[in-house]
N, CA, C and O of each residue as an XYZ file, in Angstrom:
868
protein
N       0.750     -0.928      0.293
C      -0.255      0.279     -0.360
C       1.207      1.205     -0.151
O       1.435      1.898     -1.142
N       1.868      1.292      0.562
C       2.701      2.519      0.929
C       4.031      2.413      0.034
O       4.955      3.225      0.026
N       3.903      1.021     -0.853
C       5.307      1.047     -1.469
C       5.249      2.875     -2.928
O       6.243      3.479     -3.330
N       4.453      3.040     -3.122
C       4.439      4.144     -4.301
C       4.612      5.721     -3.328
O       4.374      6.839     -3.784
N       5.080      5.415     -1.918
C       5.098      6.687     -1.066
C       6.525      6.423     -0.465
O       6.876      6.961      0.585
N       7.592      5.294     -1.408
C       8.790      5.330     -1.061
C       8.772      4.672     -0.086
O       9.851      4.850      0.481
N       8.002      3.817      0.607
C       8.236      2.457      2.114
C       8.479      1.608      1.579
O       7.653      0.882      1.025
N       9.901      1.418      1.587
C      10.615      0.093      0.968
C       9.847     -1.129      1.849
O       9.788     -0.939      3.064
N       9.240     -2.407      1.295
C       8.428     -3.353      1.607
C       9.407     -4.405      2.296
O      10.603     -4.423      2.004
N       8.848     -5.279      3.223
C       9.495     -6.621      3.606
C       9.913     -7.482      2.862
O      11.028     -7.921      3.144
N       9.229     -8.038      1.682
C       8.851     -9.132      1.044
C       9.391     -9.807      0.167
O       9.745    -10.972     -0.017
N       9.386     -7.841     -0.878
C       9.785     -8.006     -2.296
C      11.284     -8.623     -2.123
O      12.004     -8.772     -1.136
N      11.446     -8.923     -3.526
C      12.768     -9.075     -4.023
C      13.823     -8.190     -3.338
O      14.451     -8.818     -2.486
N      14.257     -6.669     -3.501
C      14.137     -5.458     -3.163
C      14.375     -4.663     -2.145
O      14.962     -3.589     -2.014
N      13.343     -5.986     -0.858
C      12.682     -5.847      0.549
C      13.948     -5.525      1.571
O      15.102     -5.461      1.147
N      13.577     -5.314      3.074
C      14.373     -5.220      4.074
C      14.431     -5.923      4.422
O      15.330     -5.939      5.263
N      13.731     -7.137      4.278
C      14.466     -8.771      4.820
C      15.845     -9.072      4.007
O      16.899     -9.500      4.476
N      15.584     -8.774      2.837
C      17.089     -9.147      1.742
C      18.138     -8.618      2.368
O      19.262     -9.098      2.228
N      17.844     -7.358      3.284
C      19.397     -6.872      4.369
C      19.654     -7.236      5.926
O      20.668     -7.089      6.609
N      18.253     -7.813      6.280
C      18.651     -8.151      7.766
C      17.843     -9.281      8.141
O      16.898     -9.362      7.356
N      17.819    -10.169      8.995
C      17.677    -11.642      9.172
C      15.876    -11.224     10.065
O      16.017    -10.247     10.800
N      14.899    -11.594     10.073
C      14.013    -11.049     10.781
C      14.137    -11.426     12.433
O      13.727    -10.716     13.352
N      14.833    -12.773     12.555
C      15.333    -12.461     14.606
C      16.104    -11.750     14.971
O      16.451    -11.778     16.152
N      16.768    -10.647     13.857
C      17.877    -10.104     14.294
C      17.178     -8.293     14.559
O      17.763     -7.252     14.856
N      16.261     -8.480     14.387
C      15.209     -6.937     14.473
C      14.018     -6.859     14.086
O      13.357     -5.959     13.568
N      13.707     -8.415     14.545
C      11.833     -8.045     14.909
C      11.531     -9.180     15.643
O      10.407     -9.684     15.637
N      12.310     -9.539     16.167
C      11.189    -10.828     17.294
C      11.948    -10.127     18.774
O      13.031     -9.544     18.728
N      11.187    -10.312     19.979
C      11.507     -9.912     21.097
C      12.577    -10.413     21.478
O      12.833     -9.616     22.381
N      13.688    -11.374     21.484
C      14.377    -11.835     22.015
C      15.773    -11.454     20.993
O      16.864    -11.889     21.364
N      15.678    -10.477     19.462
C      16.387     -9.300     19.066
C      16.597     -8.311     19.886
O      17.721     -7.897     20.168
N      15.512     -7.847     20.342
C      15.300     -7.094     21.487
C      16.477     -6.837     22.483
O      17.278     -5.918     22.655
N      16.221     -8.111     23.096
C      16.909     -8.351     24.316
C      18.479     -8.007     23.808
O      19.097     -6.949     23.931
N      19.008     -9.585     23.044
C      20.147     -9.565     22.647
C      20.858     -8.352     22.076
O      21.984     -8.023     22.449
N      20.190     -7.730     21.198
C      20.864     -6.270     20.249
C      20.108     -5.452     20.223
O      19.530     -5.125     19.186
N      19.913     -4.899     21.376
C      18.795     -3.381     21.511
C      19.459     -2.206     20.652
O      18.882     -1.254     20.126
N      20.962     -2.552     20.645
C      21.180     -1.072     19.768
C      20.452     -1.556     18.425
O      19.599     -0.896     17.831
N      21.019     -3.061     17.972
C      20.475     -2.812     16.090
C      18.983     -2.526     15.870
O      18.602     -2.003     14.823
N      18.029     -2.914     16.984
C      16.886     -3.106     16.593
C      16.712     -1.833     16.950
O      15.619     -1.635     16.421
N      17.052     -0.632     17.563
C      16.327      0.303     17.804
C      16.941      1.074     16.883
O      16.214      2.068     16.876
N      17.897      1.292     16.014
C      18.757      2.080     15.052
C      17.601      1.946     13.413
O      17.201      2.820     12.643
N      17.358      0.189     13.448
C      16.686     -0.323     12.573
C      15.289      0.118     12.103
O      14.772      0.069     10.986
N      14.765      0.629     13.462
C      13.018      1.573     13.531
C      13.512      3.052     13.153
O      13.107      3.790     12.255
N      14.691      3.291     14.288
C      14.496      4.681     13.935
C      15.117      5.266     12.166
O      15.007      6.282     11.480
N      15.720      4.032     12.060
C      15.732      4.363     10.169
C      14.733      4.502      9.028
O      14.560      5.109      7.971
N      14.017      3.351     10.055
C      12.324      3.446      8.875
C      11.517      4.574      9.595
O      10.349      4.663      9.217
N      11.856      5.315     10.409
C      10.386      6.282     11.231
C      11.231      7.461     10.331
O      10.555      8.200      9.616
N      12.490      7.607     10.364
C      12.967      8.996      9.721
C      12.731      8.454      7.841
O      12.979      9.380      7.068
N      12.454      7.593      7.398
C      11.933      7.661      6.457
C      10.513      7.787      6.010
O       9.998      8.155      4.955
N      10.109      7.419      7.005
C       8.535      8.283      6.925
C       8.188      9.397      7.029
O       7.317      9.715      6.220
N       8.595     10.357      7.886
C       8.783     11.439      8.033
C       9.515     11.975      6.830
O       9.702     13.134      7.200
N      10.193     11.863      5.314
C      10.476     12.125      4.370
C       9.232     11.655      3.537
O       9.120     12.436      2.592
N       8.311     10.753      3.505
C       7.282     10.539      2.719
C       6.152     10.806      2.812
O       6.009     11.353      3.905
N       4.781     10.714      2.051
C       3.992     11.463      1.948
C       2.878     10.178      1.418
O       3.078      9.086      0.887
N       2.062     10.656      1.702
C       1.069      9.465      0.865
C       0.516      9.653      0.023
O      -0.006     10.768      0.014
N       0.206      8.589     -1.426
C       0.033      8.250     -2.605
C      -1.015      8.455     -2.792
O      -1.824      8.605     -1.877
N      -1.373      8.537     -4.284
C      -2.342      7.952     -4.510
C      -3.693      7.325     -3.874
O      -4.689      7.878     -3.407
N      -3.321      5.844     -4.048
C      -3.912      4.355     -3.670
C      -4.588      4.948     -1.807
O      -5.660      4.485     -1.418
N      -3.878      5.836     -1.005
C      -4.075      6.412      0.180
C      -5.622      7.509     -0.184
O      -6.831      7.289     -0.253
N      -5.032      8.318     -0.291
C      -6.013      9.338     -1.071
C      -7.149      9.224     -2.105
O      -8.031     10.021     -2.424
N      -6.847      7.964     -2.533
C      -8.564      7.580     -3.451
C      -9.321      6.508     -2.184
O     -10.527      6.296     -2.314
N      -8.628      5.902     -1.064
C      -9.717      5.236      0.058
C     -10.295      6.314      0.422
O     -11.518      6.395      0.315
N      -9.315      7.688      1.081
C     -10.369      8.944      1.678
C     -11.398      9.410      0.570
O     -12.456      9.900      0.963
N     -11.137      9.278     -0.936
C     -12.418      9.570     -1.622
C     -13.512      8.978     -1.218
O     -14.497      9.586     -0.799
N     -13.382      7.364     -1.347
C     -14.124      6.415     -0.982
C     -15.144      6.776     -0.319
O     -16.259      6.760     -0.841
N     -14.943      7.173      0.968
C     -15.570      7.880      2.396
C     -16.924      8.607      1.836
O     -17.988      8.619      2.455
N     -16.679      9.275      0.421
C     -17.431     10.422      0.113
C     -19.302      8.817     -0.078
O     -20.405      9.016      0.431
N     -19.014      7.877     -0.692
C     -20.238      7.076     -0.310
C     -19.894      5.650      0.120
O     -20.345      4.668     -0.469
N     -19.158      5.587      1.065
C     -19.095      4.409      1.645
C     -18.433      4.479      3.274
O     -17.553      5.334      3.375
N     -18.767      3.614      4.698
C     -18.297      3.547      5.676
C     -16.871      3.037      5.207
O     -16.713      1.837      5.435
N     -16.168      3.452      4.813
C     -14.508      3.020      4.809
C     -14.236      2.457      6.117
O     -14.146      3.278      7.031
N     -14.083      1.205      6.407
C     -12.717      1.160      7.385
C     -11.407      0.345      6.929
O     -11.312     -0.551      6.090
N     -10.767      0.732      7.463
C      -9.220      0.355      6.902
C      -8.366     -0.814      8.104
O      -8.219     -0.451      9.271
N      -7.956     -1.945      7.717
C      -7.440     -2.854      8.404
C      -6.241     -2.676      8.240
O      -6.298     -1.877      7.306
N      -5.012     -2.836      8.472
C      -3.809     -2.359      7.985
C      -2.705     -2.961      8.661
O      -2.646     -2.662      9.854
N      -1.585     -3.922      8.129
C      -0.619     -4.169      8.542
C       0.451     -3.591      8.498
O       1.478     -4.149      8.885
N       0.441     -2.149      7.941
C       1.493     -1.312      7.566
C       1.770     -0.019      9.038
O       1.054      0.970      9.199
N       2.565     -0.270      9.635
C       3.284      0.900     10.672
C       3.522      1.864     10.680
O       4.033      2.515     11.591
N       3.132      2.259      9.422
C       3.214      3.943      9.172
C       2.023      4.412      9.253
O       1.060      3.765      9.665
N       1.994      5.591      8.861
C       0.673      6.378      9.326
C       0.199      7.012      8.228
O      -0.571      7.967      8.329
N       0.551      6.611      7.253
C      -0.136      7.340      5.623
C      -1.252      7.843      5.316
O      -1.574      8.818      4.638
N      -2.112      6.662      6.193
C      -3.719      6.259      6.036
C      -4.158      7.894      6.572
O      -4.533      8.850      5.893
N      -3.910      7.756      8.303
C      -3.700      9.239      8.532
C      -3.703     10.364      8.134
O      -4.653     11.144      8.066
N      -2.520     10.524      7.818
C      -2.161     11.386      7.068
C      -3.101     12.068      6.025
O      -3.519     13.225      6.071
N      -3.426     10.828      4.783
C      -4.122     11.200      3.932
C      -4.978     11.695      4.329
O      -4.940     12.849      3.901
N      -6.058     11.513      5.112
C      -7.173     11.881      5.903
C      -8.298     10.505      6.219
O      -9.446     10.775      6.574
N      -7.933      9.277      6.083
C      -8.644      8.573      6.334
C      -9.159      8.226      7.941
O      -8.379      7.858      8.819
N     -10.808      8.442      8.161
C     -11.619      8.113      9.057
C     -11.010      6.844     10.668
O     -10.844      6.884     11.887
N     -10.921      6.074      9.715
C     -11.359      4.885     10.830
C     -10.057      3.762     10.380
O     -10.013      2.887      9.515
N      -9.230      4.152     11.214
C      -7.373      2.964     10.721
C      -7.864      2.135     11.632
O      -8.541      2.748     12.457
N      -7.782      0.610     11.889
C      -6.571     -0.193     12.813
C      -5.264     -0.734     11.845
O      -5.107     -1.107     10.682
N      -4.231     -0.490     13.358
C      -3.287     -1.503     12.981
C      -3.219     -2.326     13.093
O      -3.443     -2.618     14.268
N      -3.029     -3.018     12.582
C      -2.697     -4.898     13.352
C      -1.530     -4.690     14.040
O      -1.628     -5.045     15.214
N      -0.172     -4.121     13.653
C       1.285     -4.789     13.670
C       1.908     -3.574     14.219
O       3.132     -3.441     14.243
N       0.675     -2.235     14.886
C       1.960     -1.119     15.823
C       2.069     -0.315     15.272
O       1.721     -0.507     14.107
N       2.354      0.479     15.444
C       2.346      2.287     14.536
C       3.997      2.517     15.478
O       4.455      2.387     16.613
N       4.446      2.970     13.982
C       6.169      3.332     14.108
C       6.210      4.677     14.764
O       7.088      4.899     15.598
N       5.661      5.246     14.569
C       5.790      6.924     15.628
C       5.216      6.501     16.706
O       4.245      7.241     16.859
N       5.251      5.718     17.569
C       4.830      5.117     19.456
C       6.113      4.282     19.210
O       6.766      3.783     18.294
N       6.088      4.496     21.324
C       6.654      3.818     22.125
C       5.662      3.193     22.995
O       4.638      3.792     23.325
N       5.939      1.994     23.380
C       6.111      1.471     24.396
C       7.003      0.868     25.821
O       8.168      0.471     25.807
N       6.276      0.921     26.763
C       6.860      0.757     27.768
C       7.381     -0.927     27.515
O       6.787     -1.650     26.716
N       8.579     -1.406     28.328
C       8.704     -2.335     28.295
C       8.375     -3.778     29.418
O       8.669     -4.973     29.428
N       7.593     -2.813     30.294
C       7.287     -3.973     31.236
C       5.828     -4.040     31.240
O       5.198     -4.963     31.757
N       5.226     -2.873     30.552
C       3.566     -2.856     30.458
C       3.013     -2.295     29.692
O       2.467     -1.224     29.959
N       2.977     -2.926     28.319
C       2.278     -2.688     27.407
C       1.168     -2.236     27.186
O       0.595     -2.523     26.135
N       0.431     -1.186     28.394
C      -0.614     -0.587     28.260
C      -0.002      0.581     28.329
O      -0.824      1.291     28.909
N       0.974      1.251     28.088
C       1.606      2.350     28.855
C       2.301      2.443     27.311
O       3.396      1.889     27.217
N       1.713      3.155     25.971
C       2.163      3.701     24.840
C       2.060      5.561     24.638
O       1.284      6.316     25.224
N       2.866      5.832     23.863
C       3.377      7.134     23.945
C       3.852      7.610     22.757
O       4.423      6.716     22.132
N       3.841      8.979     22.031
C       3.981      9.862     20.888
C       5.300      9.551     21.411
O       5.686      9.392     22.569
N       6.022      9.490     20.079
C       7.561      9.647     19.907
C       7.480     11.522     19.317
O       6.563     12.199     18.853
N       8.227     11.671     19.482
C       8.628     13.489     19.663
C       9.326     13.285     18.478
O      10.447     13.105     18.955
N       9.447     13.199     17.448
C      10.450     13.219     15.651
C      10.606     11.850     15.491
O       9.721     11.078     15.857
N      12.132     11.286     14.740
C      12.122     10.221     14.476
C      13.100      9.927     14.938
O      13.801      9.468     14.036
N      13.749      9.908     16.116
C      14.321      8.983     17.194
C      14.062      8.745     18.422
O      13.967      9.610     19.292
N      13.897      7.251     18.619
C      13.933      7.248     20.188
C      14.982      6.622     20.496
O      15.589      5.832     19.774
N      15.315      7.028     21.866
C      16.399      7.255     22.240
C      16.944      6.298     23.536
O      16.137      6.425     24.457
N      17.808      5.583     23.822
C      18.048      5.041     24.948
C      18.002      5.798     26.381
O      18.816      6.721     26.389
N      17.470      5.705     27.280
C      17.632      6.398     27.891
C      15.497      6.825     28.245
O      15.008      6.758     29.373
N      14.898      7.107     27.305
C      13.690      7.351     26.915
C      12.751      6.010     27.930
O      12.655      4.804     27.704
N      12.245      6.749     28.930
C      11.433      5.449     29.453
C      10.063      6.272     29.574
O       9.809      7.395     29.139
N       8.906      4.997     30.606
C       7.984      4.919     30.140
C       7.946      5.393     32.104
O       8.846      5.545     32.929
N       6.558      5.481     32.173
C       6.100      6.191     33.970
C       6.786      5.380     34.791
O       7.562      5.884     35.603
N       6.555      3.479     34.693
C       7.131      2.894     35.700
C       8.856      2.530     35.744
O       9.334      1.554     36.323
N       9.684      3.637     34.935
C      10.650      3.591     34.527
C      11.189      3.048     34.098
O      12.394      3.035     34.351
N      10.625      2.239     33.159
C      11.677      0.999     32.241
C      12.138      1.830     30.746
O      11.783      2.992     30.544
N      12.926      1.090     29.812
C      13.193      1.617     28.516
C      11.864      1.278     27.746
O      11.072      0.345     27.884
N      11.890      2.445     26.815
C      10.965      2.300     26.065
C      11.055      1.649     24.497
O      11.714      2.371     23.749
N      10.449      0.259     23.776
C      10.507      0.234     22.944
C      10.035      0.069     21.750
O       9.002     -0.587     21.889
N      10.177      0.250     20.866
C       9.364      0.652     19.482
C       7.376     -0.222     19.563
O       7.159     -1.328     20.059
N       6.473      0.540     19.040
C       5.067      0.129     19.168
C       4.839     -0.658     18.104
O       3.957     -0.411     17.282
N       6.172     -2.376     18.002
C       5.707     -2.354     17.274
C       5.335     -4.242     17.536
O       5.932     -4.734     18.493
N       4.370     -5.233     16.689
C       4.061     -6.388     17.288
C       4.876     -7.005     16.349
O       4.666     -7.088     15.138
N       5.923     -7.481     17.051
C       7.201     -8.455     16.253
C       6.513     -9.821     16.335
O       5.672    -10.252     17.124
N       7.189    -10.427     15.170
C       7.202    -12.092     15.282
C       7.168    -12.620     16.696
O       8.030    -12.215     17.475
N       5.997    -13.734     17.222
C       6.122    -14.062     17.861
C       6.020    -13.652     19.279
O       6.646    -13.915     20.306
N       4.463    -12.516     18.796
C       4.505    -11.526     20.174
C       2.643    -12.448     19.390
O       2.513    -13.300     18.512
N       1.913    -11.947     19.986
C       0.227    -11.933     20.076
C       0.258    -10.253     19.330
O       1.007     -9.277     19.342
N      -1.489    -10.788     18.508
C      -1.826     -9.213     17.870
C      -2.740     -8.643     18.644
O      -3.601     -9.520     18.716
N      -3.090     -7.783     19.238
C      -3.609     -7.295     20.341
C      -5.153     -7.308     19.522
O      -6.153     -7.868     19.970
N      -5.082     -6.536     18.194
C      -5.822     -6.095     17.168
C      -6.811     -7.291     16.720
O      -8.041     -7.298     16.755
N      -5.926     -8.300     16.290
C      -6.826     -8.793     16.063
C      -8.298     -9.211     15.550
O      -8.827     -9.403     14.455
N      -8.716     -9.255     17.002
C     -10.041     -9.683     17.569
C     -11.337     -8.664     16.878
O     -12.400     -9.084     16.421
N     -10.806     -6.964     16.976
C     -11.374     -6.186     16.358
C     -11.688     -6.048     15.012
O     -12.676     -5.424     14.624
N     -10.324     -6.995     13.763
C     -10.343     -6.593     12.629
C     -11.264     -7.875     12.183
O     -11.790     -8.098     11.092
N     -11.274     -8.337     12.911
C     -12.190    -10.074     12.712
C     -13.666     -8.960     12.772
O     -14.330     -8.833     11.743
N     -14.050     -8.244     13.994
C     -15.020     -8.020     13.849
C     -15.782     -6.921     12.694
O     -16.958     -6.594     12.532
N     -14.605     -6.572     12.055
C     -15.246     -5.558     11.103
C     -15.231     -6.620      9.659
O     -16.029     -6.624      8.722
N     -14.314     -7.275      9.830
C     -14.365     -8.272      8.521
C     -16.203     -8.930      8.383
O     -17.078     -8.855      7.521
N     -16.089     -9.560      9.773
C     -17.591    -10.207      9.830
C     -18.967     -8.895      9.546
O     -20.158     -9.113      9.770
N     -18.668     -8.205      9.269
C     -19.601     -6.428      9.354
C     -19.244     -5.786      7.317
O     -19.702     -4.706      6.944
N     -18.774     -6.303      6.771
C     -18.180     -6.068      5.905
C     -19.305     -6.573      4.895
O     -19.694     -7.738      4.800
N     -19.787     -5.403      4.105
C     -20.501     -5.698      2.969
C     -20.337     -5.953      1.355
O     -20.858     -6.548      0.412
N     -18.841     -4.763      1.828
C     -17.167     -5.434      0.505
C     -16.392     -5.104      1.143
O     -16.288     -4.088      1.832
N     -15.494     -6.268      0.922
C     -13.733     -6.497      1.341
C     -13.213     -6.103      0.292
O     -13.547     -6.642     -0.763
N     -12.188     -4.984      0.305
C     -11.050     -5.060     -0.366
C      -9.394     -5.343     -0.154
O      -8.974     -4.892      0.911
N      -8.567     -5.899     -0.853
C      -7.474     -6.496     -0.181
C      -6.653     -5.978     -0.718
O      -6.709     -6.035     -1.946
N      -5.208     -5.037      0.070
C      -4.591     -4.010     -0.967
C      -3.141     -4.578     -0.614
O      -2.789     -4.794      0.545
N      -2.222     -4.828     -1.894
C      -1.021     -4.593     -1.866
C      -0.368     -5.650     -0.848
O       0.726     -5.346     -0.371
N      -1.095     -7.150     -0.396
C      -0.302     -8.168      0.880
C       0.016     -9.672     -0.171
O      -0.505    -10.330     -1.071
N       1.095     -9.626      0.588
C       1.497    -11.353      0.274
C      -0.046    -12.552      0.151
O      -0.237    -13.547     -0.547
N      -0.916    -11.838      1.201
C      -1.375    -12.788      1.657
C      -0.301    -14.422      2.826
O      -0.761    -15.495      3.216
N       1.101    -13.852      2.991
C       1.551    -15.411      3.816
C       1.717    -14.754      5.407
O       2.133    -15.485      6.306
N       1.379    -13.406      5.662
C       1.785    -13.350      7.487
C       0.290    -13.494      7.802
O      -0.688    -12.953      7.286
N       0.406    -14.414      8.836
C      -1.103    -14.454      9.890
C      -1.003    -13.964     10.868
O       0.096    -13.485     11.146
N      -1.935    -13.879     11.681
C      -3.457    -14.060     11.555
C      -4.000    -13.005     10.585
O      -5.219    -12.875     10.475
N      -3.231    -12.316      9.943
C      -4.125    -10.767      8.997
C      -4.521    -11.568      7.976
O      -5.723    -11.456      7.736
N      -3.797    -12.515      7.130
C      -4.278    -12.784      5.925
C      -5.490    -13.918      6.182
O      -6.373    -14.072      5.338
N      -5.458    -14.538      7.174
C      -6.774    -15.349      7.673
C      -8.225    -14.613      7.781
O      -9.319    -15.111      7.516
N      -7.925    -13.219      8.268
C      -9.106    -12.211      7.915
C      -9.904    -12.448      6.994
O     -11.077    -12.352      7.354
N      -9.662    -12.878      5.332
C     -10.805    -12.410      4.210
C     -11.636    -13.843      4.649
O     -12.737    -13.818      4.100
N     -11.455    -15.062      5.454
C     -12.176    -15.915      5.933
C     -13.492    -16.049      6.710
O     -14.308    -16.941      6.940
N     -13.263    -14.289      7.115
C     -14.117    -14.114      7.924
C     -15.660    -12.898      7.331
O     -16.645    -12.426      7.899
N     -15.252    -12.851      6.337
C     -16.438    -11.901      5.267
C     -17.592    -13.123      5.249
O     -17.477    -14.345      5.160
N     -18.528    -12.411      5.348
C     -20.010    -12.961      5.368
C     -20.062    -13.654      3.976
O     -19.664    -13.100      2.951
N     -20.703    -15.189      4.028
C     -20.814    -15.684      2.316
C     -21.451    -14.498      1.868
O     -22.257    -13.689      2.329
N     -20.639    -14.714      0.510
C     -21.481    -13.839     -1.031
C     -21.376    -12.658     -0.711
O     -22.056    -11.838     -1.329
N     -20.406    -12.175      0.457
C     -19.375    -10.472      0.210
C     -18.169    -10.568     -1.248
O     -17.269    -11.384     -1.448
N     -18.710     -9.149     -2.238
C     -17.372     -9.063     -2.961
C     -16.565     -8.495     -2.429
O     -16.533     -7.427     -1.818
N     -15.426     -9.708     -2.819
C     -13.994     -9.302     -2.355
C     -13.429     -8.776     -3.789
O     -13.615     -9.512     -4.758
N     -12.754     -7.551     -3.971
C     -11.932     -7.244     -4.807
C     -10.118     -7.262     -3.714
O      -9.916     -7.116     -2.509
N      -9.039     -7.541     -5.039
C      -7.593     -8.159     -4.290
C      -7.232     -7.179     -5.288
O      -7.720     -7.155     -6.417
N      -6.356     -6.363     -4.843
C      -5.451     -5.546     -5.186
C      -4.062     -5.752     -4.950
O      -3.516     -5.628     -3.854
N      -3.441     -6.112     -6.156
C      -2.314     -6.420     -6.632
C      -1.325     -6.812     -7.295
O      -1.343     -8.042     -7.335
N       0.006     -6.152     -8.137
C       0.248     -6.974     -9.074
C       0.905     -8.220     -9.322
O       1.454     -8.634    -10.343
N       0.718     -8.831     -8.000
C       0.991    -10.006     -7.877
C       0.476    -11.330     -8.551
O       0.957    -12.188     -9.292
N      -1.026    -11.031     -7.793
C      -2.106    -11.657     -7.730
C      -2.075    -12.764     -6.619
O      -1.768    -13.801     -7.206
N      -2.180    -12.916     -5.828
C      -1.778    -13.810     -4.690
C      -3.200    -14.399     -4.803
O      -4.162    -13.640     -4.919
N      -3.367    -15.918     -4.767
C      -4.224    -16.795     -4.817
C      -5.295    -16.820     -3.599
O      -4.912    -17.146     -2.476
N      -6.692    -16.455     -3.853
C      -7.575    -16.432     -2.817
C      -8.919    -17.980     -3.264
O      -9.672    -18.117     -4.228
N      -8.679    -18.824     -2.087
C      -9.117    -20.013     -2.714
C     -10.892    -19.376     -2.239
O     -11.598    -20.048     -1.488
N     -11.251    -18.358     -2.681
C     -12.836    -17.842     -1.887
C     -13.773    -16.956     -2.775
O     -13.663    -15.730     -2.779
N     -14.820    -17.713     -3.625
C     -15.409    -17.288     -4.165
C     -15.862    -15.497     -4.208
O     -15.510    -14.608     -3.432
N     -16.951    -15.405     -5.680
C     -16.582    -13.546     -5.701
C     -15.310    -13.043     -5.118
O     -15.290    -12.579     -3.978
N     -14.301    -13.117     -5.828
C     -12.916    -11.937     -5.783
C     -12.747    -11.791     -7.062
O     -12.741    -12.628     -7.965
N     -12.576    -10.386     -7.075
C     -12.151     -9.736     -8.521
C     -11.033     -9.004     -7.933
O     -10.922     -8.222     -6.989
N      -9.983     -9.673     -9.074
C      -9.070     -9.260     -9.508
C      -8.463     -7.836    -10.126
O      -8.673     -7.522    -11.298
N      -7.737     -7.061     -9.268
C      -7.641     -5.945    -10.115
C      -5.857     -5.710    -10.229
O      -5.391     -4.697     -9.709
N      -4.907     -6.720    -10.945
C      -3.583     -6.433    -11.025
C      -2.828     -5.207    -11.329
O      -2.223     -4.981    -12.377
N      -2.957     -4.221    -10.011
C      -2.089     -3.196    -10.559
C      -1.737     -2.774     -9.194
O      -2.247     -3.284     -8.196
N      -0.402     -1.347     -9.146
C      -0.138     -1.227     -8.175
C      -1.221     -0.371     -7.194
O      -2.293     -0.059     -7.713
N      -0.959      0.026     -5.754
C      -1.968      0.273     -5.151
C      -2.450      2.062     -5.808
O      -3.255      2.510     -4.992
N      -2.321      2.602     -6.399
C      -2.476      3.852     -6.940
C      -3.793      3.486     -7.726
O      -4.974      3.715     -7.466
N      -3.078      2.729     -8.953
C      -3.822      2.769    -10.468
C      -4.679      1.766     -9.830
O      -5.857      2.121     -9.850
N      -4.468      0.570     -9.241
C      -5.047     -0.179     -8.328
C      -7.226      0.123     -7.440
O      -8.377     -0.298     -7.556
N      -6.619      0.837     -6.884
C      -7.541      2.063     -6.530
C      -8.638      2.800     -7.037
O      -9.798      2.993     -6.673
N      -7.726      3.258     -8.258
C      -8.371      4.140     -9.272
C      -9.947      3.542     -9.803
O     -11.120      3.895     -9.924
N      -8.705      1.973    -10.087
C     -10.195      1.233    -11.071
C     -10.735      0.993    -10.329
O     -11.854      1.389    -10.654
N     -10.845      0.278     -8.793
C     -11.570     -0.003     -7.683
C     -12.910      0.823     -7.906
O     -13.856      0.048     -8.042
N     -13.292      2.214     -7.988
C     -13.826      3.154     -7.760
C     -14.621      3.091     -8.760
O     -15.644      3.774     -8.715
N     -14.317      2.138    -10.078
C     -14.861      2.438    -11.238
C     -15.895      0.894    -11.168
O     -16.884      0.640    -11.856
N     -15.427      0.278    -10.388
C     -15.966     -1.123    -10.538
C     -17.228     -1.112     -8.995
O     -18.153     -1.907     -8.827
N     -16.952     -0.302     -8.361
C     -18.003     -0.079     -6.784
C     -19.022      0.651     -7.429
O     -20.128      0.391     -6.955
N     -19.039      1.798     -8.706
C     -19.624      2.432     -9.098
C     -21.290      1.447     -9.713
O     -22.490      1.716     -9.780
N     -20.466      0.338    -10.021
C     -21.664     -0.306    -10.638
C     -22.288     -1.034     -9.272
O     -22.981     -2.051     -9.315
N     -22.071     -0.620     -8.555
C     -22.483     -1.823     -7.644
C     -23.754     -1.481     -6.417
O     -24.384     -2.233     -5.673
N     -23.777      0.049     -6.621
C     -24.579      0.797     -5.831
C     -25.377      2.027     -6.649
O     -26.139      2.779     -6.042
């Protein structure tokens, strides 16, 4: 979704996992073993985010709010949906511009600028860590996401490999017969009926989606 804004993805051939091992920067064990590397990794991502802007895909979803009750469930940790103007955004995997306590996950703070530093502490005195759901951690927002999908009249899936669970399993919660639109150049396979594939990147794909949705209303 955010690739056209200059945000590098993790799973493409030139993605971030080509340079880093998941186990080195995106697990609780990595934080315990080498917090300096983990901190630098997310500080670099945050700095890049401050240099990025919402793309046509983000803005197109905002336009859809004129005719639809749009609820966004995102695996992305950036804030480009919010900056574009989307009203309802649920972050499954955390938020890059926030930090949380290392001892109490309910203590969440906005980060002032792009850099989280050692010595930045929560109200209980513990070091703040990136507010990211790392591999091996629970996804607290998944139940809220399931509730949203269960109520959907139309489901749109944009720019995902459908390889990361539990997020990839959300499509199975859509009510039977719900129209599903999947926007992605790679065409991930869904073994579900009523899927319309739009093999484009997010910007062009959302533009084509608008035309198709006009036929449903």
